[in-house]
C-alpha positions, 0 to 999 in steps of 0.5 A: 536520489536524482533519478527517484525525484524524476520519477516521483516528479513523473508518477504525479503527472501520470496520476493527475492525467489517470483515469483511476486517480480521476475516478477517485477526485469526482465520487463526491463533488464536495472536498471532503474534511480531514476527519472525513477522509480518516474515516473513510480510510479506516473502512477501507482498510477494515473491508481490505482485511477483510477481503484478504482473509476471504480470499485466503483464510491462512493469511489470518497466521500474519494478521495475528502473529506479526510485530505489525502491519500496514494496509493500504487499501487503494493505491492508484497507479498508472502509467506509460512508459514512466508510472507512479502511483500514490496510496494511504494506510494504516498501521498496526502493531500487535493488533493496535492502530498505531499511525497512517501511512503513505506509499509513493511509487515510481517506475520506468519500463514497458508499461501502460494502463492504469490499475487500483490495487491493495497491499499489506506489508507484514512485519516479522519482528520490532527491528523491521517495524522500527525501520518502516516507523523510522521512515527508512524502509523502501523496496526496490525493483528486486522486491517480490510481492504474494499475489493475495488468492486462495492458498497463497500464504501457505508457502509464503514467509518473510524475506528480510523481516517482511511479508507483501501481500497485494490484491488487483482492485479493478483496472488493467495494467501491462508492464515490464517495468522496474522501479520503487516504493517509498513510504512515510509513517505518521503516528496515530494522535494520542487516544486516537488509536483502537483495537482491529 
């Protein structure tokens, strides 16, 4: 736990100095309202899902057959020896929006650069999705993700109840680092959920 706190603090510092993080803060000089941020997240998630399906049409089986999934359309990651990342996403259960989530990453090791990437986590069954909704879900260094590209989903399958796909959006990051990903789920306000 102490190591994770150290990684999180270092990640916050790295992100504050990161060009990828600064890019997002300078897009719009005004401060967006929570409603504007939420609308932008919804739009970004829809665009990310489209990109994943276009990159690999076979991935549609995960979207339709999984118990649920979470889409993080923009995760900003940066580091030099110590690194970290952060992003926000939407959580779906059987195609229905049920809430939002954040991801916080911390890494230590040989690494340098800044990158924005997207990530989709599919939950094979209700038990895996429930772990995520109870904030008892975390990836460690031994977790593996599949790079989204044509045909990548053909041989991909669930490991420990989840299947993870990532897609580089921009930037370059060279690394041979270990770390973890932590998630925080927030249920959608009553009446605010929609079909995807």
